[in-house]
N, C-alpha and C positions, 0 to 999 in steps of 0.2 A: 520444415523450419525459419524461427526471426533469428534474429542478423545481431547480436549482443549489442548491437548502436536502439535498435527496434527496443529491445528487455531494455536499457537501459533505461530510456524513455518511459517505459509502461508506467517502470520504475518507479519514476520522481512524477511523471504525473496521480500515481494511486498514493505516492508521500503529498502532495501537494494536497489532494481530495483530505486526504486525515486532518493535515494543520485544519484548513480551510473549516471540516467540525469542529472539530480542536478547540479550536481563536472563538468561530463564533455562534456557536451552539451551547457557549453555559449564559442564562436568562434564571435568576432567578427563578422570572414569572410563568416559565415552561412546567409542564404537571410534564407527570414522572410516562406515561406514555409517547412523549413528546420523546426525553432523554432517550427514555427502552429502543427509539428507536432509531438515534444518534450508537447510540454504546452497540447497536449492534452492526448498524450500517461500518461501521467505523471493524468491529475484531473483523468481517468478512473479510474491507479494503485490507487487515494484516497481515490475511491468512493467505489471498491473493497475491501480496506482496513476500512475502516469504517461501513461495514457490517457486515468484520467479528473483529474485538472490541469490536463489540456490543452483538456478536453471545458471544464472550468471554463475556466482562463483565454480561450477560445474567445469563452464565451457570456456574460465579464465583459464582453469586449473588445466585445463584437457590442452590448451591451445601452448600453458611456457610449460607443459612434458616434451613438447615438439622442440 
């Protein structure tokens, strides 16, 4: 089981990846296939991020209830 610090670090790294994809991949000359690939990647990263953030919230709540 990963620690909260590890989970927070992983969540930060995923957020950075999403930010980079959103900021660096908006070029009018890109084809639709490239855009769809970026959208799919961002969607997958956001799903992973939501799972990690849920685990962080649950563990934080569990620790606070002690």
